[in-house]
C-alpha positions in Angstrom: 128.5 124.7 64.2 127.0 122.1 64.5 125.0 120.8 67.5 127.4 117.8 68.3 130.6 119.8 68.0 129.2 122.5 70.2 128.5 119.9 72.8 131.8 117.8 72.4 133.6 119.7 75.3 131.4 119.0 77.8 130.3 116.0 77.4 133.2 113.6 77.5 132.7 110.9 80.3 136.0 109.3 80.9 134.2 106.6 83.9 133.3 103.2 82.2 131.2 102.1 85.2 128.6 105.1 84.8 125.3 104.3 83.4 123.5 105.9 81.0 119.6 105.4 81.4 118.3 108.0 78.8 120.2 107.8 75.4 118.9 110.4 73.0 120.1 109.7 69.3 119.7 112.6 66.6 116.2 113.3 67.8 114.0 116.1 66.0 110.7 117.4 66.5 107.8 119.3 65.1 104.5 120.6 66.0 102.9 120.0 63.0 105.4 121.8 59.9 107.3 123.7 62.9 110.7 121.9 63.8 111.1 122.9 67.4 113.9 120.3 68.1 116.9 119.7 66.5 119.2 116.4 66.3 119.4 116.5 70.3 121.8 113.7 70.7 122.9 113.1 74.5 123.1 110.7 77.7 121.3 111.1 80.8 123.4 109.2 83.6 121.7 106.8 86.1 121.3 108.3 90.0 122.4 111.9 89.3 120.3 115.5 89.6 120.5 116.9 85.9 119.3 120.2 85.1 117.8 121.1 81.7 118.2 125.1 81.4 118.1 127.2 78.5 115.7 130.6 77.3 112.2 130.5 77.0 111.1 128.6 73.6 114.3 126.7 73.3 113.0 123.4 74.0 113.3 121.9 77.0 109.6 121.6 78.2 108.9 119.7 74.4 112.4 117.8 75.4 110.6 116.5 79.0 107.3 115.8 76.9 109.6 113.6 74.7 111.1 111.5 77.5 107.9 111.2 79.5 106.4 109.5 76.0 104.1 112.1 75.7 105.3 112.3 72.4 107.3 110.4 69.8 110.1 111.9 68.2 109.9 112.8 64.5 113.1 111.5 63.6 116.0 110.2 65.7 115.5 107.5 68.4 115.2 107.6 72.7 116.6 104.9 74.5 115.4 104.3 77.9 117.5 101.5 80.1 118.5 99.4 76.5 115.2 99.4 75.2 113.7 102.2 72.6 111.4 104.2 74.8 108.3 103.4 72.9 108.9 99.7 73.3 108.0 99.6 77.0 104.6 99.0 78.0 102.9 102.1 79.0 102.2 100.4 82.8 105.6 99.5 83.3 107.1 102.5 82.4 105.4 104.3 84.7 106.2 101.9 87.6 110.0 103.2 86.3 109.4 106.9 85.9 107.5 109.5 87.2 106.7 112.9 85.2 104.9 116.3 86.6 104.5 118.9 83.7 104.3 122.1 83.6 100.3 122.3 84.1 98.9 120.1 86.5 95.8 121.2 87.4 92.9 119.4 89.1 90.0 120.5 88.0 87.3 118.6 90.5 87.3 118.3 94.4 89.8 115.2 94.9 90.9 116.1 98.4 94.8 116.0 99.1 95.1 112.6 100.1 93.1 111.1 97.1 95.5 112.8 94.7 98.6 111.6 96.6 97.1 108.4 96.1 96.8 108.2 92.7 100.9 108.2 92.5 99.8 104.9 93.5 98.2 104.1 89.8 100.5 101.8 88.2 100.6 99.4 91.0 96.8 99.3 92.3 95.6 96.9 89.6 92.6 96.9 87.3 90.2 98.2 89.7 92.5 100.5 91.3 91.9 98.9 94.9 94.7 100.3 97.1 96.6 97.9 99.8 98.3 98.8 102.5 101.4 99.5 101.1 99.7 101.7 98.8 98.2 104.1 101.7 101.5 103.7 103.6 103.5 105.0 100.8 100.8 107.9 100.2 100.8 108.6 104.0 104.7 109.0 104.1 104.5 111.2 100.4 101.9 113.8 102.5 104.0 113.5 105.6 107.5 114.7 103.6 105.6 117.6 102.0 103.9 118.6 105.1 100.7 118.1 104.0 99.2 116.5 106.5 97.4 119.7 108.2 95.7 119.7 104.8 95.2 116.1 103.8 91.4 115.8 103.6 90.6 119.1 101.9 89.9 119.9 98.6 92.7 120.8 96.2 90.5 123.3 94.5 90.8 125.0 97.9 94.6 125.4 97.8 96.9 127.9 96.7 99.3 127.8 93.6 102.2 126.5 96.1 100.3 124.0 98.0 99.0 122.2 94.8 102.6 122.1 93.5 103.6 120.6 96.7 100.7 118.1 96.4 101.8 117.5 92.8 105.5 116.5 94.0 104.1 114.1 97.0 102.0 112.8 94.1 105.4 111.5 92.3 106.7 110.4 95.4 103.9 107.9 96.2 104.8 106.9 92.7 108.3 104.9 94.3 109.9 105.0 91.3 113.3 105.4 90.3 113.1 108.6 87.8 112.0 111.9 88.4 111.1 113.8 85.4 110.0 117.5 86.8 109.2 120.3 84.4 109.9 123.6 86.6 108.8 122.0 90.0 109.9 125.2 92.2 106.8 127.4 89.8 104.6 128.6 92.5 106.7 127.8 95.9 108.2 130.5 97.9 111.8 130.4 98.8 111.8 128.1 101.8 109.9 125.2 99.9 111.8 125.4 96.7 115.2 125.3 98.8 114.0 122.1 100.6 112.7 120.5 97.3 116.0 121.0 95.4 117.6 119.8 98.4 115.5 116.6 98.4 115.8 116.0 94.9 120.1 116.1 95.2 119.4 113.7 98.1 117.2 111.6 96.4 119.9 111.4 93.3 122.7 110.8 96.1 120.6 107.7 97.4 120.8 106.4 93.8 117.6 108.0 91.8 117.6 109.7 88.5 116.2 113.3 88.5 115.8 115.5 85.4 114.4 118.7 85.9 113.6 122.1 84.2 115.0 124.9 86.1 115.2 128.7 85.5 117.1 129.9 88.1 120.3 129.1 86.8 122.0 130.0 90.2 120.0 127.2 92.0 121.0 124.9 89.5 124.3 124.9 89.6 124.2 124.7 93.2 121.9 121.5 93.4 122.3 120.0 90.3 125.6 117.9 89.0 124.7 117.5 85.3 123.4 120.0 83.4 121.9 120.1 79.8 122.0 123.7 78.4 119.6 124.6 75.4 119.1 127.0 72.8 117.0 127.2 69.7 115.9 123.8 69.6 119.5 122.4 70.1 121.5 121.4 73.0 124.7 124.2 73.3 126.8 121.7 75.7 126.1 118.8 78.3 128.0 117.2 81.3 129.2 117.9 84.5 127.4 121.0 85.7 130.9 123.2 86.3 131.5 121.9 82.8 128.9 123.0 81.3 128.2 126.1 83.2 131.1 128.9 81.9 130.9 132.5 81.7 130.7 132.8 78.1 128.7 130.1 77.5 125.6 131.6 80.0 126.5 135.1 78.6 126.1 133.8 74.6 123.4 131.9 75.1 121.2 133.8 77.5 122.4 137.0 76.3 123.4 138.6 79.9 126.4 139.3 81.5 127.8 136.5 83.8 130.4 136.2 87.0 130.9 132.7 88.1 132.7 132.2 91.9 132.9 128.3 94.1 130.3 128.6 96.1 130.9 128.6 100.1 132.0 125.1 101.8 132.6 124.5 98.1 129.1 123.1 97.3 128.6 123.9 93.6 128.9 127.6 92.1 127.5 130.9 92.5 126.3 132.6 89.8 125.6 136.5 89.1 123.8 137.9 86.3 123.6 141.3 85.0 122.5 143.0 81.8 125.4 142.7 79.2 125.1 146.8 78.4 125.9 147.0 82.5 129.6 147.9 83.1 129.0 148.5 87.1 128.4 145.6 89.8 126.0 142.7 89.2 122.8 143.5 90.1 121.3 140.1 90.3 122.2 136.8 91.4 119.5 134.6 90.7 117.0 134.4 87.7 117.9 134.2 84.1 
C-alpha cells in the first residue's frame, strides 16, 4: 500500500477557507545512501496545533529538520506560505518560524536572560543591538515560563527541565507565528509539561501554528487538533486527530494494544495502551 493511499481517509479537508501553511509534495530524504523519508505528502494548516507521532526511528525529527531548513529534501518540494521553502531568505524565515530541536544544549555561561534574548536575533540588526521592544519581549517570555527567579543565573547551572524552559522562552521571545518543537516536553516534570501543552493549544487557538513531535500519544490526543502519524519513514495518516488516532492504526503502527474513549468534558480523547499479548485490563495509558 502506498503512502498516498494510506493517508487518503484521514487527510480529506472539506473547508475551502482553511489555509495550508506548509505543503509537502512527494518529499524524500537520505543521510548519505540511507534513505529515511519516502514520498511524504501532506499539508499543515495555519493556526492549528499539529502533533507528529510515531515509533522511534520513523523519521519524525528528520521531518522537523526539513521544515526548519536545517536539511534540504533529496527529492520533492516543501512549500511554505506559497513559496518553495529554500527560496525564503534565512533571516526573513527566522522572523516567521521558530525551531526548538531535541538537542539545544548551551555550553557557555550565558545567563538565562541572555539566552532568552537570543530569540530576538532576527530583529536586532547587524550589530545585535537590543531595543526596548526586544527587552520587553525577553522579559515577558522569562515571566511566562517562570524563570524570573533565575534570570541572572548561568544556564550551565540549571537542571535539564529548567534548561528546556529557557529554550522555550527563547522561542517565545522571537514572537514568530510558527513554532516547530521537537519533543518539547522532554525533561519537563508533569506540572510544566501539562502547562506547556495547554499554552501551545491556546497559542494555536489565537492563530499561531504549532507543530510538535510528541512521544506521549495520550497527551497528543488531548491537546493537538491535527496529527501526522509516521512509520518507517512514511506518513501513515494525517488530518484531524480523532480521525488519525484509531485503535487499529495505533495497534498496527506501535505494536501495542489500544483502547480509546472520549475524554472528560468532551476535550480530546483518552488512550489506554497495553502489550498486545495482554488480554487483561490495560496497564498503561500514556507512554507509547
